[in-house]
C-alpha positions in Angstrom: 0.0 0.0 0.0 2.8 2.4 0.9 4.6 1.7 -2.3 1.4 2.5 -4.3 0.9 5.8 -2.5 4.5 6.8 -3.2 4.1 5.8 -6.9 1.0 7.9 -7.1 2.7 10.9 -5.5 5.6 10.6 -7.9 3.3 10.3 -10.9 1.2 13.3 -9.8 4.2 15.4 -9.2 5.7 14.4 -12.5 2.8 15.5 -14.6 0.3 17.9 -13.0 -0.2 21.1 -14.9 3.6 21.6 -15.0 6.4 19.1 -15.0 9.3 20.2 -12.9 12.2 17.9 -13.4 14.6 16.9 -16.1 13.2 15.2 -19.2 15.9 12.7 -19.9 15.9 12.7 -23.6 17.6 14.8 -26.2 15.5 17.4 -27.9 14.8 17.0 -31.6 15.1 20.1 -33.8 11.8 21.1 -35.3 11.2 21.3 -39.0 11.6 17.6 -39.4 8.6 15.3 -39.8 8.6 13.0 -36.9 6.2 10.3 -35.6 5.5 8.4 -32.4 3.8 5.0 -32.3 3.0 2.4 -29.6 0.0 0.1 -28.8 -2.3 3.1 -27.9 -1.5 5.9 -30.3 0.1 6.6 -33.6 1.1 10.3 -34.0 2.0 10.3 -37.7 3.3 13.9 -37.9 4.2 16.8 -35.6 4.8 20.3 -36.9 6.0 23.1 -34.6 6.4 26.5 -36.1 6.9 30.1 -34.8 4.1 32.4 -36.0 5.0 35.6 -34.1 7.5 37.0 -31.6 6.2 34.8 -28.8 3.7 32.6 -30.6 4.2 29.0 -31.6 1.8 26.6 -33.3 2.0 22.9 -32.5 0.1 20.8 -35.0 0.0 17.0 -34.8 -2.0 14.2 -36.5 -3.0 10.9 -35.1 -3.8 7.8 -37.2 -5.3 5.8 -34.3 -6.1 6.3 -30.6 -6.9 3.3 -28.5 -8.0 3.4 -24.8 -6.8 7.0 -24.5 -8.7 9.4 -22.2 -6.4 12.5 -22.4 -4.0 14.0 -25.0 -1.9 17.0 -23.9 0.9 19.2 -25.2 3.5 20.4 -22.7 5.7 23.3 -23.4 8.3 25.4 -21.7 11.6 27.4 -22.0 13.6 24.6 -20.4 13.4 20.8 -20.2 13.2 21.2 -16.4 9.8 23.1 -16.4 7.2 22.0 -19.0 3.6 23.1 -18.5 0.4 21.8 -20.1 -0.6 24.3 -22.8 -3.2 22.0 -24.5 -5.5 19.3 -23.1 -8.2 17.3 -24.9 -10.4 14.7 -23.2 -10.9 11.7 -25.5 -14.2 9.9 -25.3 -13.8 7.1 -27.8 -11.3 5.1 -29.8 -10.4 6.4 -33.2 -9.2 4.5 -36.2 -9.3 7.5 -38.5 -6.9 10.5 -38.9 -7.5 13.2 -36.4 -5.7 16.6 -36.4 -5.0 18.7 -33.3 -3.7 22.2 -33.0 -2.1 23.7 -29.8 -1.0 27.3 -29.5 1.7 28.6 -27.2 1.2 32.3 -26.9 3.8 32.7 -24.1 6.9 31.3 -26.0 9.0 34.1 -24.6 12.3 32.3 -24.5 15.0 32.1 -27.2 14.6 28.3 -27.1 11.3 26.5 -26.4 10.6 22.8 -25.9 7.4 20.8 -26.6 6.2 17.2 -26.2 2.8 15.4 -26.7 1.6 13.2 -23.7 -1.3 10.8 -23.5 -3.0 9.1 -20.6 -4.8 5.9 -21.2 -7.9 4.5 -19.3 -5.9 2.6 -16.7 -3.8 5.7 -15.8 -0.6 4.8 -17.6 0.9 7.5 -19.7 3.6 8.0 -22.3 5.0 11.0 -24.2 6.5 11.7 -27.6 10.0 12.9 -28.3 11.0 16.3 -26.9 11.0 18.9 -29.6 12.8 22.3 -29.6 12.4 25.4 -31.5 14.7 28.4 -31.7 12.8 31.7 -31.7 13.8 34.3 -34.2 
């Protein structure tokens, strides 16, 4: 029981509205078509583009979603502090292409980082690669 409580506390502290802690993976430079696939989701493309001085659009497409209840996009100026900037509740499985658009209107740093996270029905979660964009 104690182990389950500690696990729950760690998970809740890892991804509440903000994640404070190092994401231990190298960031991929944006502008490259990338995908992420496992048993629950296939993100067939992710596009991250600067649209203004502190405005970034994050567009991604899924080809299937299975047993997923939440899809989120996290963003931030460092890999140590990523906050949820987009959250969508998912009510049913999908076997067709779906497109999502998230907007970060507070991309005030010279370098910004983004990742897509999903949570499935049993509470497990996973996230995509970490993407970075250099602001101009």
